[in-house]
N, C-alpha and C positions, 0 to 999 in steps of 0.2 A: 949341780942339777942339770945345767944346760948340756954338759958333756954326756950325762946319763941319758937324757931325752934324745940326744943326737944318735947315740948308740942304739937305743930302742928303735928309732925311726929307720936307721940304716939296716937293722936286723929285719924289720918288717919288709923293707924294699927287697932285700935278698930273698926272703921267703916268698914274696909275690912273684919275683922273677923266676925262682925255682919252680913254683907251681905252674907258671906260664910255659916254661920250657918243657916240664913233664907233660902238660896237656898237649903241647904241639907235637911232641914225640908220639904220644898216644894216637893223635889224629892222623899223623902221617903213616903210622903203622897200620891203622885201620884202612886208610885209603889204599895202601899198597896191597893189603890182604884181599880187599873186595873189589878193586877196580875192574879186574877181568870178569868177575861175576856180573857186575853192573853192566858192562859192555855187552856181554852175552845176552843178558835180559833185554837190552835195547835192540839187539839184532833180531831177537825172536818176537818181541811184543811192541816195539816202537816207543817205549818209555825212555826219555833221555837218561843216559847213564849218570849225568851230573845230578839230576833230580833224585834218582834212586840212591846214590851215594850220600847226598845231603840229607835225605830223609833218614837213612840208616844211621848216619852220624848223630843227627839231632835226637831221633827217637830212642837210640840205644846209648846215648852218652859216650860216643866213641867205643862202643862195645863193652862198656863197664857197668851198665845198668843191671839191676837184679833180673829183669825180664830177659836180657841178652845172655847173661851168664847161666841162669837156671833153665831158661826155656828156649834159648837160641832164637828168641823173638826180637828182631832188630827194627821192627816197624810199628810196634804197639798195636798190632791187629788183635782185636778181641774175638772171642769164640763165635758169637752170633749163632743163629739157630741152625745153620748149615754145617757147622764144624763137628766132625766126628772123631777127630784125633785127640792126642794128649792135651792136657790143660795145666796151666799154672795160674795161681790167684794172686792178685796184686791190687793195692789201693790206687785208684785213679780218680775218675770223676765221682765214683762212689767207693765205699769200702769193700774190699774183697772181690773185685771184679774178675771175671774169667777171661784169660788171655790164651791164645794158641801156643802150644809148645811143640818144638821141632827137634828132631834128632841132630840135625846139623844146621848151621847158619845159612848155608846155601838153600836149604828148603824154605827158609823164611823169605829169601830173595825171590824165589820162584812163586811162592804163595802171594807175595806182594804184587807181582806182575799179574797173576791170575785174578786177584782181588780187584785190581783196577780195571782189567779188561772185561770182566764178567758182570760188572754192575753198571746198569744203564746211566746212573748219575755221573759217571766218569767218561761217558761216551764222547762228549765234546772235546775232551783233552786230546784224544787221538786224531782229531782233525788239525791240531796244531803242528807246526814244524818241530821236529825233535831237537833242533838247535835253539829253540826259543824257550830257554829255561825259565825266564821271567813269567811268561804267560802260563807255563805249566804250574809254577809256584802259586800264582794267584788263582789259577783254575782249580787246584786241589783244595784250597781254602773255600772257594765258592761252592764246590761240590760237597763240602762237609767233612773232609778228611780229618781236620783238626779244629778244635774249639778256640785255640789261641788266636786272637786277632792279628798278632804279629807274625804268624806262621810263615807267610810268603817272604817277608823281609828276613826272617831268620835263615830260611833256605837259601835265598839269593846271597846273603852275606857269607854263608859257608862256602857256597859255590865259588864266589869271586875271590875270597881270601885264599882259597886252596887251588884255584884255577881248574876246578873240576870240569868246566865246559870243554876243556881240551879232549876229554874222553868221548864227548858227543860226536866229535869229528873223527877221532882215531877209531872208534868202534865201527863207524860206517865204512871204513876202507878195507876191512878185513874179509870181505866177501860173505857168502851165505853161511848161516849156522846150520846145526843139525840137531834134530830131536829124534832120539832113538836111531833108527836106520834111515831116516828121511831128511835130506837136505831141505832147508827152507829157502825158497826163492822170493824175490820181489818182482811182481808183475810191473810192466811199464806204466800201469795206472796206479802204482804205489799200493799194492795189496800183497800181503804175504800168502804164499801157497806152497803146497807140496805136489809132487807128481806121484801118481798111483802105480804100485808095483803089481806083479802077477798075483800075489797072495793076499793083497789088501782087501779089506771090507770096511764098511762104515764103522763097524764095531771095533775092529782091530786098530784102525786109524785113530778113533776117538780115545782108546785106551793109551795108545803110544804117545799121542799128542797132548794128553791131559785136557781134553775138551769133550763135552757131552756130544752124543750122537745128534740129539735134537738141534744143538747149536751149529754143528757141521752142516746138517741138512738145511737149516735156515740160511746160512751164509751162502750155500751153493744152490738154493732155490729148487730143491728136489724133495721127493717123498721117500719113504722107506722102500718103496718098490723099485726104485731106480738102482740098477746094479752098476758097480764100478768096473771099468776096463783098464787094462794096462796103458799107462801114459796119460790118463785123464788128469786134469788139473782139479785140485780140491783147495778151495780158498779157506784161510784161517781167520778171516774177518769179512765184514760186509763188502760186497762190490760197491762201486761208486755210482753216483747219480749221472755222471758224464765222464767221457774219456778225454784224454789230452789231444788225441787226433780228432779231426772234424767229422770224418765219415768212414764208412766201411762198405766195400762191395761184396755182396753175398756170393759165395762160391756154390758149386754144384752140390746138391744134397745136404746143404746146411740148414738146420732149423734155428729158431730164435734162441733156444737154450744154448746150443753150441756156440752161437755168435756171442751171446752174453758172457759165457765162460771165456771166450777167446779175447774179448775186448775189455772185460772187467767192469761191465755196466749192468746194473740190475735190470731185469726183463721189463718191469712195469714202466721204467723210464724210456726204454727202447721203443716200446709200443706207443707210449704217449707222445714222444718227440717225433715219431714218424707217422702219426695219425692212423695207426693200425688197431684193429679190434683185438683185444687180448685173446690169444689162442690162434690167431691167424699166423700163417707162415709166409715169409718173404720169398720172392722169386729169384732164381739165379741171375746174377748180374745187376740186381736192384741195389741202389746206393742208399744205405741207411745213415741217418744223421746221428752222431754220437754226442753232440754237445749243442 
């Protein structure tokens, strides 16, 4: 009897070890397949590659979940009212819930980036350092991304066990990314922007950059009537409240809007910090405080 029990126990240990090895291989294959995608999303949107990969791993079960296989949905993003694409139905918090369906997994990664960027409840996350994966993990839970109270710990464990934080550093050393025909640059005040070409308009930029015209206008503090000129800077996120440099000397023929675009500081803060009435223009040679 003892010999029989020992054989059963040994067989169970082998089975557990086999399953662990299989899971490890699945996870490593997943990381290898999507690490470049995650780093590209980080360069474009500022979301740590480690966080994106860990969420993909957790939400998709290493790419083996039904949502991942049938819908290429690696982040468990539900349809919501604004979704007009294909759908797949799955039991989650309720029975038969609607989830987004994609043609390719890469589309799921891009939609995940857009989902976080375009919802105000996640705005505070983008103020965090992109190497601070722990704050991002807890911030996602605080913002309501997941209902599981252990969600941050699960993400952090996946990141640290698989050393995913290395990709937060590697991704940042590869220079600018490109959306369509436009290289994406990082302003010295840590804001993403593109440079306008001869044929660009607000509408064509919005379509190519996958962002609404209204949001582009808001980020750049202009109305529909302002035309773009070759070489203009167009920001892809809000300008900052202050700059890293302390001051700026106004050049000939510069107005407050041009200065705001150049230094990456929102106009209302430039006016307030320098005691100017909104709409007033600075004089050439005047020194404006930026922080």
